[in-house]
N, C-alpha and C positions, 0 to 999 in steps of 0.2 A: 529358930527355936527347935529343940529336939522333942521327940515324942516323950510323953511322960512314962515313968516306970509302970504306972497303972495300966496305961494303954498297951505298952510294950508287953507286959505280962499277959494281958487278955489276948492279944494277938498271938503271942507265942503258944499259949495254951491251946487256943483254937487250932492253930496250924499243926501242932503236935497230934491232936486227936484226929484231924482230917487226914494227915499224912500216914498215920499209923493204922488207920482202918478201925479204930476203937472208939469212935464217938458214940456215946450211949444212946443218942437219938436215932442212930442209923444201924442198930443191931439188925442183922439179917439182910442188909442191903449191901450188895457187892459193888461198892463205888470206887475202890482203888484202881480198877482197870481204866476208869475214866481219865486218870492222870496222863496216861500215854495215848489213849485213843480219842478222847473228846475233851481236850483241855479247856475249851470254852465253857463247859459246864462248871469246872472248878473255878475258872475266872469269875463266873457269875456268882458263885457261892461267896467268894472273898469280897466281891463288890457289894453284895447285900450286907455282909458283916460290917464292912467299913461304912456303908451309908447309914446303917441303923444304929450303930454304937454311939452313945452319948457321953460327953464329958462335962464335969462341973467346971466352975471358974478356976479351980486348982488343978485341972486336967486329970481328975480322978474319974475312972469309968463308973458310970451309973447303972448300966444295963447289959453287962457282958452276957449273961445267960439268955436274955431276950434276943440280943443280936445273933448269938449262936443259933437259937431256935429258928429265927426267921431265915437264916442262911441255910441250915441243914434241911429245913422244910422244902426249900427249893430243890435240893439234891434228891431228897426222898421222892418228890413229885416227878423229877426228871427220870428217876429209875423205876418208879411205880406209877403208871398212869391212873391207877385207881385212887391214889392219895391226892386229896384236895387241900391246898394251903388255905388256912383260915386264920385271920381274915385274908382275903386276896391281897396280893401286893399292890401297893400304890406305886405310881411311876417313879417317884424319887427313890424308892427302895432298890430298884433294879437298874438304875442308871449306871452306865460305865463311864468313868471319868478318865 
């Protein structure tokens, strides 16, 4: 089974904003340098996005913006030790598969 167009679109949009340095939740955070210097931080961001996103029975994305928020909050907290993720992550959200 292929990924749904809904999921593919949500992933593509998230990847674009992450790779372009223009994600609205990360204004003022210089995270692009992490791609070459600390790729495990970026890996964790995409893992959180993939773990949190939900699909309905027709494979339509139900919570793209929430999945993005949870993912970019990790990156913000990674770059800014004063930023606290709320609510804190549950183990299933940060698992690497």
